C-alpha positions in Angstrom: 0.0 0.0 0.0 1.4 3.4 -0.9 2.1 5.8 1.9 0.1 9.0 2.3 3.1 11.1 1.2 3.5 8.9 -1.9 -0.1 9.6 -2.9 0.3 13.3 -2.4 3.4 13.2 -4.5 1.6 11.3 -7.2 -1.3 13.8 -7.1 1.2 16.6 -7.5 2.9 14.8 -10.4 -0.3 14.2 -12.3 -1.5 17.8 -11.8 1.9 19.0 -13.2 1.6 16.7 -16.1 -1.9 18.1 -16.8 -0.6 21.7 -16.6 1.8 20.7 -19.4 -0.7 18.7 -21.4 -4.3 19.0 -20.3 -5.3 16.4 -23.0 -3.2 13.6 -21.5 -5.8 11.0 -20.9 -3.8 8.7 -18.6 -2.9 11.6 -16.3 -6.6 12.4 -15.9 -7.4 8.7 -15.3 -4.6 8.0 -12.9 -5.3 11.3 -10.9 -9.0 10.3 -10.7 -8.1 6.9 -9.3 -5.9 8.4 -6.6 -8.4 11.1 -5.7 -11.1 8.4 -5.4 -8.9 6.4 -3.1 -8.4 9.5 -1.0 -12.2 10.1 -0.8 -12.0 13.2 -2.9 -14.9 11.9 -5.0 -16.1 15.0 -6.9 -12.6 15.8 -8.1 -12.2 12.1 -9.1 -15.5 12.2 -11.0 -14.4 15.4 -12.8 -11.1 13.7 -13.9 -12.8 10.5 -15.0 -15.2 12.6 -17.1 -12.3 14.6 -18.6 -10.6 11.3 -19.5 -13.8 10.1 -21.2 -14.3 13.3 -23.0 -10.8 12.9 -24.5 -11.1 9.1 -25.1 -14.8 8.1 -25.3 -13.9 4.4 -25.8 -12.1 4.1 -22.5 -14.0 1.2 -20.9 -11.9 1.2 -17.7 -12.7 4.9 -17.1 -16.4 4.2 -17.5 -16.1 1.3 -15.0 -14.1 3.3 -12.4 -16.5 6.3 -12.7 -19.4 3.9 -12.2 -17.8 2.5 -9.1 -17.4 5.9 -7.6 -21.0 6.8 -8.3 -22.2 3.5 -6.9 -20.2 4.2 -3.8 -22.1 7.5 -3.5 -25.4 5.6 -3.8 -26.1 6.9 -7.4 -26.9 3.4 -8.7 -28.8 4.5 -11.8 -25.9 6.5 -13.2 -23.4 3.9 -12.1 -25.4 1.2 -13.9 -25.4 3.4 -17.1 -21.6 3.7 -16.9 -21.1 0.0 -16.2 -23.3 -0.8 -19.2 -21.2 1.6 -21.4 -18.0 -0.1 -20.3 -19.5 -3.4 -21.3 -20.7 -2.1 -24.7 -17.1 -1.2 -25.3 -15.5 -4.3 -23.8 -18.0 -7.2 -23.4 -15.4 -9.5 -21.8 -14.7 -7.0 -18.9 -15.3 -9.3 -16.0 -14.9 -6.6 -13.3 -17.6 -4.5 -15.0 -20.0 -7.4 -15.1 -19.4 -8.0 -11.4 -19.9 -4.3 -10.6 -23.0 -4.1 -12.7 -24.3 -7.3 -10.9 -23.7 -5.7 -7.5 -25.5 -2.5 -8.4 -28.4 -4.4 -9.9 -28.6 -6.5 -6.8 -28.8 -3.4 -4.6 -31.7 -2.3 -6.7 -33.4 -5.6 -6.2 -33.0 -6.7 -9.8 -31.7 -10.1 -8.7 -32.3 -12.1 -12.0 -30.3 -9.6 -14.1 -27.7 -9.3 -11.4 -27.2 -13.1 -11.4 -26.7 -13.0 -15.1 -23.9 -10.6 -14.8 -22.3 -12.4 -11.9 -22.4 -15.6 -14.0 -20.9 -13.8 -16.9 -18.1 -12.4 -14.7 -17.3 -16.0 -13.5 -17.4 -17.4 -17.0 -14.8 -14.7 -18.2 -12.6 -15.2 -15.1 -12.6 -19.0 -15.6 -11.7 -18.6 -19.3 -8.8 -16.4 -18.3 -7.4 -19.2 -16.0 -7.5 -21.7 -18.9 -5.3 -19.6 -21.0 
């Protein structure tokens, strides 16, 4: 686990990188992940959205944004982002699992179970390779 000082240094690094090049997608994405980890959720959301504006086919950014929103209790929007991640990358096991969890929290157990099963199928197929 990274020390608190290491995270602050990483935040500073990515902010500097974005001052140099505000269109650097991975700097927005990495900064968003650190900010989310630190509980600075609105800032994280802003940087995930910036990454997606620059790279609309970034499935992992849709997934991570959905996770932050789900953590805030905004399940409807989280589900939309998980579905978008899966449209872009249908074999994204973690997005299936996240979508399943959000659907289960909404009481949509049948659909949730389908996504849990799909996540397991994908994970099992990875192990066979």
